[in-house]
C-alpha positions in Angstrom: -6.5 -14.9 9.7 -9.3 -12.9 11.1 -10.9 -11.0 8.7 -9.9 -7.3 11.1 -6.2 -8.1 10.7 -5.7 -9.8 7.6 -3.9 -6.9 5.8 -1.9 -6.6 9.4 -0.4 -10.2 8.8 -0.2 -10.1 5.0 1.5 -6.9 4.4 4.6 -8.4 7.3 4.3 -11.7 5.4 7.6 -12.7 3.2 4.9 -13.7 0.5 3.7 -9.9 0.2 7.3 -8.9 -0.4 7.6 -11.8 -2.8 4.8 -11.7 -5.0 4.7 -7.7 -5.1 7.9 -5.8 -4.3 11.0 -7.7 -5.5 10.6 -5.6 -8.8 13.3 -3.5 -10.8 13.9 -0.2 -8.5 14.4 1.8 -12.1 10.4 1.4 -12.1 9.4 3.3 -9.1 12.5 5.9 -9.6 11.0 6.6 -13.5 7.7 6.6 -11.9 8.6 8.9 -9.1 10.5 11.4 -11.7 7.2 11.5 -14.1 5.1 12.4 -10.9 7.5 14.9 -9.8 8.1 16.7 -13.1 4.3 16.9 -13.3 4.0 18.5 -9.8 7.1 20.7 -9.5 7.0 21.1 -6.2 9.3 23.7 -4.3 12.8 22.6 -3.3 12.2 21.4 0.3 9.0 20.6 0.4 7.2 18.4 3.0 6.1 15.4 1.5 4.1 12.5 3.4 3.8 9.1 2.0 0.9 7.0 3.3 1.2 3.2 3.6 5.0 3.7 2.4 5.6 -0.1 3.1 9.2 -0.6 2.8 10.1 3.0 1.2 10.9 2.1 -2.2 9.2 5.7 -3.1 10.0 7.5 -0.6 13.8 7.1 -0.8 13.6 8.1 -4.2 11.4 11.3 -3.2 13.9 11.9 -0.1 16.9 11.4 -3.3 15.3 14.5 -5.2 16.0 16.7 -2.0 12.6 16.7 -0.2 11.8 16.5 2.8 9.7 13.1 3.2 8.1 10.9 6.1 6.7 7.8 5.6 4.1 6.2 7.5 2.6 2.4 7.7 1.1 -0.3 9.5 3.8 -2.8 9.0 6.2 -3.1 11.7 8.6 -5.5 9.9 8.3 -2.9 6.4 9.1 0.1 8.5 11.8 -1.7 10.5 13.6 -2.3 7.0 12.9 1.1 5.7 14.4 2.5 8.7 17.6 1.0 7.3 17.6 4.2 5.4 16.6 6.7 7.4 18.9 10.2 6.8 18.5 14.1 7.6 15.6 13.9 4.8 14.1 10.7 5.3 12.3 9.5 8.1 9.9 6.4 8.7 6.8 5.7 11.1 5.1 2.6 11.8 1.5 4.4 11.9 -2.3 3.0 11.5 -3.7 5.9 8.9 -7.0 5.9 10.5 -5.2 7.6 13.8 -4.3 11.5 13.5 -0.8 12.6 12.7 0.7 15.5 12.3 -1.3 18.4 11.5 -1.0 21.7 9.0 2.6 20.0 8.1 2.7 18.8 4.8 2.9 20.4 1.3 2.1 16.7 -0.3 0.3 13.6 0.4 1.0 10.9 -1.2 -0.9 7.1 -1.6 0.3 4.5 -3.7 0.2 1.2 -4.8 -3.8 1.0 -4.5 -3.1 1.1 -0.3 -6.2 2.4 0.5 -9.8 0.7 0.6 -9.0 -2.1 3.5 -10.6 -1.2 6.4 -14.6 -3.0 7.2 -16.4 0.3 7.5 -16.8 3.7 5.7 -16.5 5.5 9.0 -12.9 4.4 8.8 -12.0 5.1 5.4 -13.2 8.7 6.4 -10.8 9.2 9.6 -7.8 7.8 7.2 -8.9 10.6 4.4 -9.7 12.8 7.4 -5.7 12.2 8.9 -4.6 13.4 5.5 -6.2 16.3 5.0 -5.2 17.8 8.1 -1.6 16.8 7.7 -1.6 18.9 4.6 -1.1 22.7 4.7 -3.5 24.7 2.8 -3.4 24.9 -0.7 -1.9 21.1 0.0 -2.0 18.6 -2.7 -2.7 14.8 -2.3 -2.2 12.3 -5.1 -3.7 8.5 -4.8 -3.0 5.4 -7.1 -6.1 3.8 -7.1 -8.4 1.6 -8.9 -10.5 2.9 -12.1 -13.6 1.4 -10.7 -15.2 0.9 -14.0 -12.5 0.0 -16.1 -11.5 -2.4 -13.5 -14.9 -4.2 -13.2 -15.1 -4.4 -17.3 -11.1 -6.0 -17.3 -11.2 -8.0 -14.2 -8.6 -10.8 -14.5 -10.3 -13.8 -12.5 -7.6 -16.1 -12.1 -4.2 -16.0 -12.0 -0.9 -18.1 -11.3 2.5 -17.0 -10.2 5.1 -19.1 -9.5 7.9 -17.4 -7.7 11.2 -18.5 -5.5 9.5 -21.8 -5.2 6.4 -20.4 -4.0 3.1 -20.8 -6.4 0.6 -18.1 -5.8 -3.2 -19.0 -6.8 -4.9 -15.9 -7.2 -8.7 -15.5 -8.0 -10.5 -11.9 -7.6 -14.2 -11.2 -8.1 -16.4 -7.9 -7.6 -19.8 -7.5 -5.9 -21.5 -3.8 -5.7 -19.3 -2.2 -3.5 -15.9 -4.1 -3.1 -13.0 -6.0 -5.2 -11.8 -9.1 -3.8 -8.4 -10.5 -3.9 -7.9 -14.2 -2.8 -4.9 -15.5 -2.8 -3.3 -19.0 -1.7 0.4 -20.0 -1.7 1.7 -23.3 -1.8 5.3 -23.5 -0.5 7.1 -25.9 1.3 9.0 -23.0 2.9 5.8 -22.1 4.3 6.4 -24.5 7.1 8.9 -22.1 8.6 6.1 -19.4 9.3 4.0 -21.0 12.3 1.3 -18.4 12.0 -0.2 -19.3 8.7 -2.5 -22.4 9.3 -2.8 -25.4 8.2 -0.7 -28.4 6.6 -2.2 -30.2 3.6 0.1 -32.9 2.4 3.0 -31.7 4.0 2.6 -28.8 2.1 1.3 -25.3 3.7 -1.9 -23.7 1.8 -2.3 -20.1 3.1 -5.1 -18.2 1.8 -5.9 -14.3 2.5 -9.3 -12.3 1.1 -8.5 -9.1 0.3 -11.0 -5.9 0.0 -10.9 -3.1 -1.6 -13.5 -1.0 -0.9 -15.3 0.9 -4.2 -14.9 4.6 -2.1 -13.6 6.7 -4.4 -16.8 6.3 -7.0 -19.2 7.7 -4.3 -16.9 10.2 -3.1 -16.7 13.6 -4.2 -13.3 14.5 -4.7 -11.1 16.3 -7.6 -9.0 13.9 -8.8 -5.9 14.3 -10.2 -5.1 12.4 -13.7 
């Protein structure tokens, strides 16, 4: 998996969804309800869900009557999300670094630490520009992101999980500019996915190194808590 493309391959992987998104739907519903109670958006507000994945949060926002657009770089995730499209809910495969709609949304959301994966500062700035240009005057952007200093002090360096016959070995570390996560998966079923390399003793081993830039610590933003 090349460094440039790891997030495209990983976020399209069924193992990503197994590891992170087979969760109780009540969790997402409760989170959205708490957020909306805090923000108190006007009826029919236009909302952008950046890096929406399979659209779990977008769906709950739409159920509350808002006009929701979800974008994500993963073709597979958007193909899944499109099954739930309706009059006030739409999804597009889109790279957040590229321009999208301008002066259109009242709110923009980026959930589940879905920012900071690009190689250069310029690419991250491009993503922020896309979001800023998409908002109407006095629009609000809410980002769910790492608390850098807390994460440095409480980082879990090694972890193992076993889900549906797949063992995930997770190693985390950080330096002055990035958090890193290395995920190794061991499973017989990996043989069904030829894009993931190297067979060892009849068990496929997949490794992805995720880099998450410590971006917000050096960016002069007002952060809503």
